[in-house]
Phi, psi and omega in degrees: 000141180294151177291139180289130180253132178272128181231135178247123183247126179253131178259118183243160175153170180294167177295136174084007180278349176102028181296310183294323179296322178300314182294314182297317181294322179295320183285315186265344183062023172221155179264120183210165178300146183227159176288167180301329180216126181282149173286161177303135182248128178263123180252115182288167177304141182242175178296325181289321180228078186290346183253017184233131169240119189248148170243121181259125184248131175273166179219164179224146180293343179283343182258149175292151180283119181244111182256009179295127178076007181272132181265326178210158184234135169255109185259112191257139169223153179278122184298341185248012176231104185300328182297324180292328177289320180294331179294336182303308183277332183283326187245306195271311188300319177299323179291318179294325182299329179297330180259349181053050182270133177304132188227145174242128172277132183239116175268110185268167175061041180289345180294341179274002181123158181250134178206071185299137180296141180299331184274007185297315182296319179294328178293316178296324181288325185285320184252102186290340180281351175279116187278319184193174176234127182240129177267130186226169173214117177291328183294320182256003182062024182290117174057025177292312179299317180300323181299309185282327175296321178293324179297332176274320185293331183293345175281317179278324185230078185291147180275319187307322180293343187255326195223140177259111184293332182286328180254350184057040179229156174296144179285155184305317180293327176293320177300315179299317182295316182290325177291325175299316179294324176303318181294336180292340187245355175199141173257009181263181179275352176226166181252106180295160180300323180297320178290324176298320179291324175298317176302310182298316182291323183296316186268332188236006172057029178205131180283163175266137174285160181300324178293324178296316180296318179297317178295320178297319179297321180295317182294313185291321182291338177295321181284331181204112180300334181282006179290340182237148174218117183055037176084356180249155179290133171274179176300320179296321178295321178297318177296323182291335175297313179294320180298321180298314180294323180294317181291340176267010180062024176261068187284347180297324183298303180297323182287330175300317179292314184295317180296321180296335182258017170094015178266133182270151177278093179224180179296328176237143181293123176233138181264126177264097181283143179292157177267100186289134177250018184295139176239138180115199180285172183306137177303141183299326181293327177293320178294320178297322178298316179295323176299324179296337178296338181302323180263319183293327181236026180191199182248018182093331180255326179230152180242135177273109184301324181298322179285332177297314188265013181291348182259003180224166172272131181103188184245197176285158188308318186285357175258351183260115184299331185271351191299320186263012177294136178079003180272159183294334184229172174236159179260127183243198182069200179295335183293325188250000185262144170237176188301318185264359185282149178296152178294141177273132179249159181149193181240124171258144182269112183226131182296145182302138176080359180285147181292138178266133179272129184257154180299147179272342181269126183301328185284347179283139185270149178280164170297151178288160189297322182297321180294319179300321182287331188262350180276150175187052171222326194258151183300160183283022183259028182287158185289135173228138172267117184253151179094154181274153176294135180252170176286167184301135181091347181270143181293138172225095189275147178219137178307135189299317181295320179292330177298312179294318179300322181297321178291324177297318177296315178300321179297317182294331179275318183222078189298311184294315180299319182291319178296320178295323178294313180295324176298320178293335178285340179134000176289136188283345177109180185280134178254163178297135181080016182299142178256160178275153168292157182252111172203167188254129179253126180235128177255127180251114176263119185244146180267013180287100186294342183287348182287340181061230180260013180284140180229131184249125179240145182206147177249130176237155176251124174242113187054238181262002182268139168273131179244115181258118183245127178236123180262127183235126176285154180305322186287352181292133181291326181244113181257011181086171181273126182305325184291344184276355187243144175277337183204137172249126182252125177263109183259128178249105182279319180242143184276030181288144184300319182297319180294315181297317180296323178294321178297316180294323179294319177298321179295319180296325182280350180281136181305147185299331184273358180272134180286143178207160174205166180246143177230134178251114178261130180244145178254012178095353182280344180253130180276108181273126177224178182298326181279348182224048186296335182265007181063230179255038184251031182303320180296323180291318179299315179298317178302316181292320180295318180296328184256009177059046178253161175300141176291156184305138176281126182266127189298327187274001175287147177285154177136168181272100183294324181295317178300319180297317180292320179297320177298318178296321184289336184251002183292138177255004174086018178285181183300322184265357183271170175292145179271093186240356175245133185294146174060024176296325179296317176300318180297316180296318179294320177297321178296319178297318179297319179296319179295316180298317178298318181297312180294319179297315179298321178295318180296314179299319179299315179298318180298314180299315180298323179296313179299316180298320179295318179296317179300314179299320181297317179297315178301319178298324180294317179296315179300317180298317179298317179297316180297318179299320178298314179298317181299317180298316180298316178296322180298318179298313180301318180298319181296318180297316180298319180295318181297317180295320179296316180297318180296317179299317181297318181295317180297317179298319181295322180294317179299316180297320181293316181296319179298325179293000000 
């Protein structure tokens, strides 16, 4: 059960506007004579507000206005006395403004007729702490309960962050928040009835009946025909559901939903994203959510970036200059460059002779010529952002697959930031038993000293696999966590001894169970021939031979380099797999020796047991023969004894017979 919150409500206004009558009628639910000033009234928690205990305080014009400890104010004026309305701004509102206390304007004695002051809207617009204006009648009990319940509810469920009273529209941040929640329940362009019921059950623990849904659709569609499409709620219709509850002063409904999804009760809606502790590749549910954007924010083939980020402040990660600050890596290529940014240097793996895709924006700079000549390993499927940036509301289309790939790359560079960003877009977060997305991570360590601390990352697609390649120069202080990569590639751009030795040292420091391979990139200055196939990498070749690793991959050889790298990244070190773990041959030979020893020991054991068994059997045969001999000897003695006994018996019998 929620903790009980104490709230103090002060009723202010000119003499004779009906302050005491309002309090008395609310408490007794009858209209009766009242004293000039009511004593403080304690209102216990109710069914409508079970977590609130309120104290309602009356006031008198004879007393100074004391706002100490006051949580909300009910400011009353007589609907039929203009002077009482003018007193609001002349006397009360400036004093309340100093404390910025949530306030409700109350027009009393509405039973005598309605005549709202013309300046009411301008007053609501000028003083942002005024939440609403409610017309009441103590005599007929009209909206008395609503008045005081609202005076308590505005503390728990404030109106200003959600609704603009001057325009009668949802505020922009509220629209973003509700659209984010809409995405949590559908990846389509409409919200099916089943998803609406899931929404209702999740937050309010009770499903909607079909008649309830039908009635809700009729009410919402009256305010805006575009609220429905083919019988289902559109995004506009979903927003209008919240707008309907707000305009009816039922603020508990929207705030229950917002609080459950991490929004704090403040002057402006702020989302409190969880601190993700996930380790590994992007959660599979996050990737599925991004896949849903293909239809929800596009046509299945392309995604409108503007519609993706309509629920958050800012853009997608690769458009935000600060997004990758403090991360172990940086995003390069077309994904990470802007017009004034320095060129990213490094090695991209591109097969020889493959067409290079150039930026579509004139202001984007090309790779420098030396880099173009020296690169040679990855497929031409790297991510490119195409099209010019448009103004807000204008379409900026991106191929759907590249859109998902871009987020995977952003995750690999800045995992926590990216998960928080995807959560802000509408992903519900990590669930128990969550699985990882499946893609291949390759780290390229390059000896090109000119790269400095620049790191180039790119995503390529090989068949159905996403291949994430991150290039890290030797001089970079942070080369990432070895455990996060399926393969580490040591690229030697120049055959200098210092570079080669640094590559070999990095290889030696890499754990034995981590996959690795060497790549030799040539810029044409070295004449490769049959007698010099390894260029100036003799030390590397020797290193690989000593450790039973694949010999360096030569960039100018024909073939699918991406396929070769993927095989290296997924190799388990079997006889037919790539040799990417050191001393695997030794391990296999040691395993064979152990098996041979095991089988030999088993054979010897069986042989020993056989000989022992045969010996025992032979011994048993001798014993048996001996026993049989003894038995026979004993048998003969027994027969003799029996014969002698029988003869004696016969003789005795004869003697007895003869005597007879």
